[in-house]
C-alpha atoms as one frame of an Amber mdcrd trajectory, in Angstrom:
protein
  40.072 -11.530 -24.444  40.707 -13.251 -21.267  38.093 -13.377 -18.875  38.329
 -10.247 -16.582  37.450  -7.923 -19.573  34.966 -10.354 -20.074  33.336  -9.355
 -16.467  33.770  -5.917 -17.143  31.859  -5.593 -20.106  29.113  -7.661 -18.915
  28.968  -5.843 -15.963  29.094  -2.479 -17.936  26.411  -3.349 -19.922  24.367
  -5.150 -17.179  24.539  -1.482 -15.055  23.329   0.436 -18.469  20.456  -1.926
 -18.703  19.449  -1.667 -15.283  20.022   2.266 -15.600  17.911   2.570 -18.801
  14.573  -0.086 -17.079  14.592   2.351 -13.892  14.904   5.412 -16.117  11.634
   3.907 -18.034   9.683   2.797 -15.481   9.984   6.093 -13.180   8.808   7.851
 -16.212   6.081   5.615 -16.803   5.088   5.673 -13.090   5.205   2.056 -12.971
   5.005   0.330  -9.644   6.421  -3.348  -7.648   4.474  -4.159  -5.297   5.880
  -7.282  -4.431   5.825  -7.306  -0.569   2.883  -8.622   0.899   2.408  -5.124
   2.651   2.584  -2.930  -1.154   0.248  -6.201  -2.514  -2.552  -5.784   0.190
  -2.708  -1.422  -0.180  -2.635  -1.564  -3.360  -5.664  -4.499  -3.771  -7.480
  -1.558  -1.462  -6.332   0.974  -3.072  -7.969  -0.155  -6.901 -10.986  -1.327
  -4.952 -14.361   0.004  -7.397 -16.388   1.616  -4.301 -15.273   2.423  -0.636
 -18.067   1.927   2.069 -17.998   4.060   5.308 -19.248   2.885   8.052 -20.728
   5.478  10.982 -17.810   4.980  12.852 -15.507   5.544   9.961 -17.193   9.138
   8.898 -17.603  10.062  12.159 -13.784  10.194  12.650 -12.853  11.658   9.012
 -15.270  14.444   9.899 -13.776  14.835  13.520 -10.379  14.613  12.154 -10.660
  16.375   9.245  -8.939  13.769   7.137  -9.833  13.756   3.308  -9.431  11.563
   0.130  -5.872  12.648  -0.032  -5.144  11.545   3.073  -6.723   8.299   3.134
  -4.468   7.821  -0.525  -1.792   8.773   1.713  -2.396   6.203   4.222  -3.057
   3.482   1.735   0.180   3.751   0.263   2.693   4.166   3.087   0.964   2.550
   6.194   1.826  -1.238   7.092  -0.298  -3.901   7.368  -0.533  -5.613  10.704
  -0.950  -9.327   9.645  -1.193 -10.613  12.998  -4.542  -8.901  13.747  -5.878
  -9.244  10.143  -7.932 -12.161   9.550  -6.746 -13.092   6.139  -8.427 -16.400
   5.494  -8.604 -17.003   1.701 -11.879 -19.298   2.150 -14.036 -16.504   2.917
 -15.589 -14.048   1.010 -13.984 -10.949   2.452 -10.521  -9.822   4.215 -10.356
  -7.939   6.873  -7.420  -5.973   7.588  -5.628  -3.790   9.850  -3.531  -0.989
   8.666  -1.302   1.381  10.875   0.054   4.697   9.645   0.675   7.943  10.391
  -0.241  11.616   9.627   1.493  14.375  11.029   1.664  13.602  14.651  -1.221
  11.350  14.595  -1.540   7.600  14.545  -3.748   5.881  12.441  -5.422   2.340
  12.570  -7.787   1.455   9.989  -9.802  -1.403  10.037 -10.936  -2.609   6.693
 -12.851  -5.500   4.976 -12.131  -6.424   1.288 -14.119  -7.834  -0.628 -14.420
  -8.873  -4.640 -15.314  -5.009  -5.479 -15.435  -3.056  -2.401 -13.398  -1.929
   0.716 -15.326  -0.984   3.200 -13.447   1.103   6.197 -14.813  -0.943   9.514
 -13.254   1.425  11.747 -10.780   4.303  12.226  -8.994   4.804  15.391  -6.936
   7.689  15.659  -4.324   8.552  18.391  -2.780  11.404  19.187   1.175  11.433
  19.833
């Protein structure tokens, strides 16, 4: 078997393997949060308790934001690390998360601690 045939067999088997892994991962709803944004958002989503400040509660009721919309924001938003306090030495880090719901730009200021995530501020700007 010459070298060209070996490469053809190798890449054919590799492609079948990749397709099988992707198919299984999709069926089991496996996520691959490798980027810093995805890791940060996942670490906030899996917290046991959410705490809302008075300003956050007011913004939620005023703009009719429910738990589904918050879950969407904590999945599809971007973390602004330049405006976040990510010092690991502190017990809690503060993150600014920018997202969009329909025609509204939303910024969340969230303090992430060991077992809680505190929504400090929810800033909403209409487009």
